[in-house]
C-alpha positions as CSV (number, residue, x, y, z in Angstrom):
1,X,-65.7,-25.0,35.5
2,X,-64.6,-28.1,33.6
3,X,-67.0,-29.7,31.2
4,X,-66.9,-33.5,31.2
5,X,-68.6,-35.9,28.8
6,X,-68.3,-39.7,29.2
7,X,-69.1,-41.8,26.1
8,X,-70.1,-45.4,26.6
9,X,-72.2,-48.3,25.5
10,X,-72.0,-52.0,24.9
11,X,-68.9,-53.1,23.0
12,X,-69.3,-52.9,19.2
13,X,-72.1,-50.4,19.5
14,X,-70.4,-47.5,17.6
15,X,-68.8,-45.8,20.6
16,X,-65.5,-45.5,18.8
17,X,-67.1,-43.7,15.9
18,X,-68.8,-41.2,18.3
19,X,-65.6,-40.7,20.3
20,X,-63.7,-39.9,17.1
21,X,-66.3,-37.2,16.4
22,X,-66.0,-35.7,19.9
23,X,-62.3,-35.7,19.9
24,X,-62.3,-33.8,16.6
25,X,-64.9,-31.4,18.1
26,X,-62.5,-30.4,20.9
27,X,-63.0,-33.0,23.7
28,X,-59.8,-34.1,25.3
29,X,-60.0,-37.9,25.5
30,X,-56.6,-38.4,27.0
31,X,-52.9,-38.3,26.1
32,X,-52.3,-42.0,25.5
33,X,-55.0,-43.8,23.6
34,X,-55.4,-47.5,22.8
35,X,-54.1,-47.9,19.2
36,X,-56.2,-49.2,16.4
37,X,-56.5,-52.7,15.2
38,X,-58.3,-54.6,12.4
39,X,-61.5,-54.4,14.3
40,X,-61.1,-50.6,14.7
41,X,-58.6,-49.3,12.1
42,X,-59.2,-45.6,12.9
43,X,-58.5,-46.4,16.6
44,X,-60.5,-47.2,19.7
45,X,-60.2,-43.6,21.1
46,X,-60.0,-45.1,24.5
47,X,-57.7,-43.6,27.2
48,X,-55.3,-46.3,28.1
49,X,-55.4,-45.5,31.9
50,X,-59.2,-45.7,32.0
51,X,-59.2,-49.0,30.1
52,X,-56.5,-50.4,32.4
53,X,-58.4,-49.3,35.5
54,X,-61.6,-51.0,34.4
55,X,-59.9,-54.1,33.1
56,X,-57.9,-54.6,36.3
57,X,-61.1,-54.6,38.4
58,X,-63.1,-56.8,35.9
59,X,-60.2,-59.4,35.8
60,X,-60.3,-59.5,39.6
61,X,-64.0,-60.3,39.4
62,X,-63.3,-63.0,36.7
63,X,-64.5,-61.1,33.6
64,X,-63.0,-59.5,30.5
65,X,-65.1,-58.2,27.5
66,X,-68.3,-60.1,28.1
67,X,-70.1,-59.9,31.4
68,X,-73.2,-62.1,31.2
69,X,-74.4,-61.6,34.8
70,X,-74.1,-58.4,36.7
71,X,-75.1,-60.2,40.0
72,X,-71.6,-61.8,40.0
73,X,-69.8,-58.5,39.9
74,X,-67.8,-57.7,43.0
75,X,-67.5,-54.6,45.2
76,X,-65.2,-51.7,44.7
77,X,-62.5,-51.2,47.3
78,X,-61.1,-48.0,48.9
79,X,-58.0,-48.6,46.7
80,X,-60.2,-48.7,43.6
81,X,-61.8,-45.3,44.4
82,X,-58.4,-43.8,45.2
83,X,-57.1,-45.0,41.8
84,X,-60.1,-43.5,40.1
85,X,-59.5,-40.1,41.8
86,X,-55.9,-40.1,40.7
87,X,-57.1,-40.6,37.1
88,X,-59.4,-37.6,37.4
89,X,-56.5,-35.5,38.8
90,X,-54.5,-36.3,35.6
91,X,-57.1,-34.4,33.6
92,X,-57.1,-31.4,35.8
93,X,-55.9,-28.9,33.2
94,X,-58.3,-29.7,30.4
95,X,-61.3,-27.4,30.1
96,X,-63.4,-29.9,28.2
97,X,-62.5,-33.6,28.6
98,X,-63.9,-37.0,28.9
99,X,-63.3,-40.6,27.8
100,X,-64.8,-43.5,25.9
101,X,-64.8,-47.0,27.2
102,X,-67.6,-49.5,26.9
103,X,-66.7,-51.0,30.3
104,X,-67.7,-47.7,31.9
105,X,-71.3,-49.0,31.8
106,X,-70.4,-51.3,34.7
107,X,-68.9,-48.5,36.8
108,X,-71.5,-45.7,36.2
109,X,-72.3,-45.1,39.9
110,X,-68.6,-44.7,40.8
111,X,-67.9,-42.1,38.1
112,X,-71.1,-40.3,38.8
113,X,-70.2,-39.9,42.4
114,X,-66.6,-38.8,41.7
115,X,-67.6,-36.5,38.9
116,X,-70.9,-34.8,39.8
117,X,-70.6,-32.4,36.9
118,X,-70.1,-35.1,34.2
119,X,-72.5,-35.8,31.4
120,X,-73.1,-39.3,30.0
121,X,-73.6,-40.0,26.3
122,X,-74.9,-43.6,25.9
123,X,-74.7,-45.3,22.5
124,X,-76.7,-48.4,21.8
125,X,-77.1,-50.8,18.8
126,X,-79.5,-53.7,18.0
127,X,-78.4,-56.7,20.0
128,X,-78.0,-58.9,17.0
129,X,-75.9,-56.3,15.2
130,X,-73.6,-56.1,18.3
131,X,-73.3,-59.9,18.4
132,X,-72.6,-60.1,14.7
133,X,-69.9,-57.4,15.0
134,X,-68.2,-59.4,17.9
135,X,-68.2,-62.5,15.8
136,X,-67.0,-60.6,12.7
137,X,-64.1,-59.1,14.7
138,X,-63.0,-62.7,15.6
139,X,-60.9,-61.7,18.6
140,X,-63.4,-62.5,21.3
141,X,-63.2,-66.2,21.9
142,X,-66.3,-66.4,24.1
143,X,-68.4,-64.6,21.5
144,X,-67.2,-67.0,18.8
145,X,-68.0,-70.2,20.6
146,X,-71.1,-68.9,22.4
147,X,-72.8,-66.0,20.6
148,X,-75.6,-66.2,23.1
149,X,-73.1,-65.0,25.7
150,X,-72.7,-61.8,23.7
151,X,-76.5,-61.3,23.8
152,X,-76.5,-61.8,27.6
153,X,-73.7,-59.2,27.9
154,X,-75.6,-56.8,25.7
155,X,-78.4,-57.1,28.2
156,X,-76.2,-56.4,31.2
157,X,-74.6,-53.4,29.7
158,X,-77.8,-51.8,28.4
159,X,-79.7,-52.6,31.6
160,X,-77.0,-50.6,33.5
161,X,-77.6,-47.7,31.1
162,X,-81.4,-47.8,31.5
163,X,-81.0,-47.9,35.3
164,X,-78.6,-45.0,35.4
165,X,-80.7,-43.0,32.9
166,X,-83.8,-43.4,35.0
167,X,-81.9,-42.1,38.1
168,X,-80.1,-39.2,36.3
169,X,-82.1,-38.2,33.2
170,X,-80.7,-34.6,33.2
171,X,-77.2,-35.9,33.0
172,X,-77.8,-38.4,30.1
173,X,-78.4,-38.6,26.4
174,X,-79.2,-41.9,24.7
175,X,-78.8,-42.5,21.0
176,X,-79.0,-45.3,18.5
177,X,-75.9,-45.5,16.4
178,X,-78.0,-46.4,13.4
179,X,-79.9,-43.1,13.8
180,X,-76.7,-41.1,14.3
181,X,-74.7,-42.0,11.2
182,X,-77.3,-40.6,8.6
183,X,-77.4,-37.3,10.5
184,X,-74.1,-36.8,12.3
185,X,-74.2,-33.0,12.3
186,X,-77.7,-32.9,13.8
187,X,-76.6,-35.4,16.5
188,X,-73.6,-33.3,17.4
189,X,-75.7,-30.2,17.6
190,X,-78.2,-32.0,19.8
191,X,-75.5,-33.1,22.2
192,X,-73.9,-29.7,22.3
193,X,-77.3,-28.1,23.1
194,X,-78.3,-30.5,25.8
195,X,-75.0,-30.5,27.6
196,X,-74.0,-26.9,26.8
197,X,-70.7,-28.0,25.2
198,X,-68.7,-25.6,23.1
199,X,-68.1,-28.2,20.4
200,X,-66.1,-27.2,17.3
201,X,-67.8,-27.9,13.9
202,X,-66.1,-30.7,12.1
203,X,-66.2,-32.3,8.6
204,X,-67.8,-35.6,9.6
205,X,-67.4,-37.1,6.2
206,X,-63.6,-37.2,6.8
207,X,-64.1,-39.0,10.2
208,X,-66.5,-41.6,9.1
209,X,-67.4,-43.7,6.0
210,X,-70.6,-45.6,5.8
211,X,-68.8,-48.8,4.9
212,X,-67.1,-48.8,8.3
213,X,-70.3,-49.5,10.2
214,X,-72.0,-52.6,8.8
215,X,-75.7,-52.4,9.4
216,X,-77.5,-55.5,8.2
217,X,-81.2,-55.2,7.6
218,X,-83.1,-56.8,10.4
219,X,-86.5,-58.1,9.2
220,X,-89.5,-58.1,11.4
221,X,-89.6,-61.9,11.5
222,X,-86.1,-61.9,13.0
223,X,-87.1,-59.4,15.7
224,X,-90.2,-61.5,16.4
225,X,-88.1,-64.7,16.7
226,X,-85.6,-62.9,19.0
227,X,-88.5,-61.7,21.2
228,X,-89.7,-65.3,21.6
229,X,-86.1,-66.6,22.2
230,X,-85.0,-63.8,24.6
231,X,-88.0,-61.7,25.6
232,X,-86.0,-59.8,28.2
233,X,-83.5,-58.6,25.6
234,X,-86.2,-57.3,23.2
235,X,-87.9,-55.5,26.1
236,X,-84.7,-53.8,26.9
237,X,-84.2,-52.8,23.2
238,X,-87.7,-51.4,23.0
239,X,-87.1,-49.4,26.2
240,X,-83.9,-48.0,24.6
241,X,-85.8,-47.1,21.5
242,X,-88.5,-45.3,23.4
243,X,-86.0,-43.2,25.4
244,X,-83.9,-42.2,22.3
245,X,-86.8,-40.6,20.4
246,X,-84.9,-37.4,19.7
247,X,-83.3,-39.1,16.7
248,X,-85.7,-41.4,15.0
249,X,-84.6,-44.5,13.1
250,X,-86.7,-46.1,10.5
251,X,-87.6,-49.7,11.4
252,X,-87.6,-52.3,8.7
253,X,-90.9,-54.1,8.9
254,X,-90.3,-56.5,6.0
255,X,-90.4,-60.2,6.8
256,X,-88.5,-63.2,5.5
257,X,-90.2,-66.5,4.6
258,X,-87.7,-68.8,6.1
259,X,-87.7,-72.0,8.2
260,X,-87.1,-69.7,11.2
261,X,-90.8,-68.7,11.1
262,X,-92.1,-72.2,11.6
263,X,-89.4,-72.9,14.2
264,X,-90.5,-69.7,16.1
265,X,-94.1,-70.8,16.6
266,X,-93.0,-74.1,18.2
267,X,-90.3,-72.5,20.4
268,X,-90.2,-73.8,24.0
269,X,-89.7,-71.1,26.7
270,X,-87.4,-73.4,28.7
271,X,-84.5,-73.9,26.4
272,X,-81.2,-75.4,27.5
273,X,-78.2,-73.1,27.0
274,X,-76.8,-75.1,24.1
275,X,-80.1,-75.1,22.2
276,X,-80.5,-71.3,22.8
277,X,-77.0,-70.7,21.6
278,X,-77.7,-72.8,18.4
279,X,-80.8,-70.7,17.7
280,X,-78.9,-67.5,18.2
281,X,-76.4,-68.7,15.7
282,X,-79.2,-69.5,13.2
283,X,-80.4,-65.9,13.6
284,X,-76.9,-64.6,12.9
285,X,-76.7,-66.8,9.8
286,X,-80.0,-65.5,8.6
287,X,-78.8,-61.9,9.0
288,X,-75.3,-62.1,7.6
289,X,-74.6,-65.4,5.7
290,X,-71.3,-64.1,4.4
291,X,-69.9,-63.4,7.9
292,X,-71.2,-66.6,9.3
293,X,-69.8,-68.6,6.5
294,X,-66.3,-68.0,7.8
295,X,-67.5,-68.2,11.4
296,X,-66.5,-71.9,11.8
297,X,-63.0,-71.2,10.5
298,X,-62.7,-68.2,12.9
299,X,-63.9,-70.3,15.8
300,X,-61.5,-73.1,15.0
301,X,-58.7,-70.6,14.7
302,X,-59.6,-69.1,18.1
303,X,-59.8,-72.6,19.6
304,X,-56.3,-73.4,18.1
305,X,-55.0,-70.2,19.6
306,X,-56.6,-71.0,22.9
307,X,-55.1,-74.5,22.9
308,X,-51.7,-73.0,22.1
309,X,-52.0,-70.5,25.0
310,X,-53.3,-73.3,27.2
311,X,-50.3,-75.5,26.3
312,X,-47.9,-72.7,27.1
313,X,-49.7,-72.0,30.4
314,X,-49.6,-75.7,31.2
315,X,-45.8,-75.8,30.5
316,X,-45.3,-72.7,32.6
317,X,-47.3,-74.3,35.4
318,X,-45.4,-77.5,35.2
319,X,-42.1,-75.7,35.4
320,X,-43.4,-73.5,38.2
321,X,-44.8,-76.6,40.0
322,X,-41.4,-78.3,39.7
323,X,-39.7,-75.3,41.1
324,X,-42.2,-75.1,44.0
325,X,-41.7,-78.9,44.7
326,X,-37.9,-78.4,44.7
327,X,-38.2,-75.4,47.1
328,X,-40.5,-77.3,49.3
329,X,-38.0,-80.2,49.5
330,X,-35.2,-77.9,50.4
331,X,-37.4,-76.2,53.1
332,X,-38.3,-79.7,54.4
333,X,-34.6,-80.6,54.5
334,X,-33.8,-77.4,56.4
335,X,-36.7,-78.1,58.7
336,X,-35.4,-81.6,59.5
337,X,-31.9,-80.2,60.0
338,X,-33.3,-77.5,62.3
339,X,-35.2,-80.2,64.2
340,X,-32.1,-82.3,64.5
341,X,-30.2,-79.3,65.9
342,X,-32.9,-78.6,68.4
343,X,-32.8,-82.3,69.5
344,X,-29.0,-82.1,69.9
345,X,-29.3,-78.8,71.7
346,X,-31.9,-80.3,74.1
347,X,-29.7,-83.4,74.7
348,X,-26.7,-81.2,75.5
349,X,-28.8,-79.1,77.9
350,X,-30.1,-82.3,79.6
351,X,-26.5,-83.7,79.8
352,X,-25.2,-80.4,81.3
353,X,-28.0,-80.4,83.9
354,X,-27.2,-84.0,84.8
355,X,-23.5,-83.2,85.3
356,X,-24.4,-80.2,87.4
357,X,-26.6,-82.3,89.6
358,X,-23.8,-84.9,89.9
359,X,-21.3,-82.2,90.8
360,X,-23.6,-80.7,93.5
361,X,-24.1,-84.2,94.9
362,X,-20.4,-84.9,95.0
363,X,-19.8,-81.6,96.8
364,X,-22.4,-82.5,99.3
365,X,-20.9,-85.9,99.9
366,X,-17.4,-84.4,100.4
367,X,-18.8,-81.9,103.0
368,X,-20.4,-84.7,104.9
369,X,-17.2,-86.8,105.0
370,X,-16.3,-87.9,108.7
371,X,-12.8,-86.5,108.4
372,X,-14.0,-83.0,107.4
373,X,-16.6,-83.0,110.1
374,X,-14.0,-84.0,112.7
375,X,-11.6,-81.3,111.4
376,X,-14.3,-78.7,111.6
377,X,-15.1,-79.8,115.1
378,X,-11.5,-79.4,116.2
379,X,-11.4,-76.0,114.5
380,X,-8.6,-77.2,112.2
381,X,-10.7,-76.7,109.0
382,X,-11.6,-73.1,108.2
383,X,-11.8,-73.3,104.4
384,X,-14.9,-73.2,102.3
385,X,-16.4,-76.1,100.5
386,X,-13.8,-78.6,99.3
């Protein structure tokens, strides 16, 4: 029987690092993987066909990387399920295989149904660390201009994990990336034991360097402020922590004497989105001033790139609109010509019918002529109609 392990978690939670470890340990992650980039220099370790499948559906629903509201996700079609089954068939020869893609969090029920023997390895990370990492990467426009959106997406992804874990605890293992990196070998042994995977022993120090995963110290005061600002997110984080107690992570209980503490006590529960986003940005600045120092420049660069793309799209739309207008004019001209032809055809038909009626009347008049009637009476006219 094939053994299948699916690695997932919110974007920037360390899933690439874990996928690298499992690929080295013998798990087939696919033939064509998404190449590395500045955000993941070692690679994403994501099967291109899995990513393309998830992206296509998310784009249809109006999303990309960040999904701040799972209630707005659409339904899967029969074609979607058929495409997923075709992907599964492409792995049919591998004895131990799987994939890594953060977007899998949004499709867990689909894959669980199609792959009843699959095991799910969930990786999570502190919500502010994830948000900081998205900002640091600088390629996610929405996260740059609205860090709070990244926090909301973290909530959607990890709530999906918790819901699935509660329904299928025997098929799941949940781990904090911050607890994994100091004890990689223990983590791999734990996964192998729970899922009965014949993993190959690897030299983890060649696959990961501690500098590749930036883990800012998160003081107690910051966590308390975040709990006031977004209580639902901190509740989710605490639930994740309580379920991943196999690998314990030391929590930093130190506090910072900053203006945030005074702001925290006067925080209103009903904040406008702009105010909440500003406060999230303050938290990120508190955690990583160096990254956030270049945040405005990255944001301006992203906006400039967006404007460039928008200008190009506007030009393309203008050209396309001009072409559509020209085609519509030609169609209208053809329609008018067709209408004129139909009118002419109707006129010809009416004229022909008029001449036919006239001819029939003239024939009748000739047959009723007195001379012809007299000739017929005398028997001198035996022909047909004149």
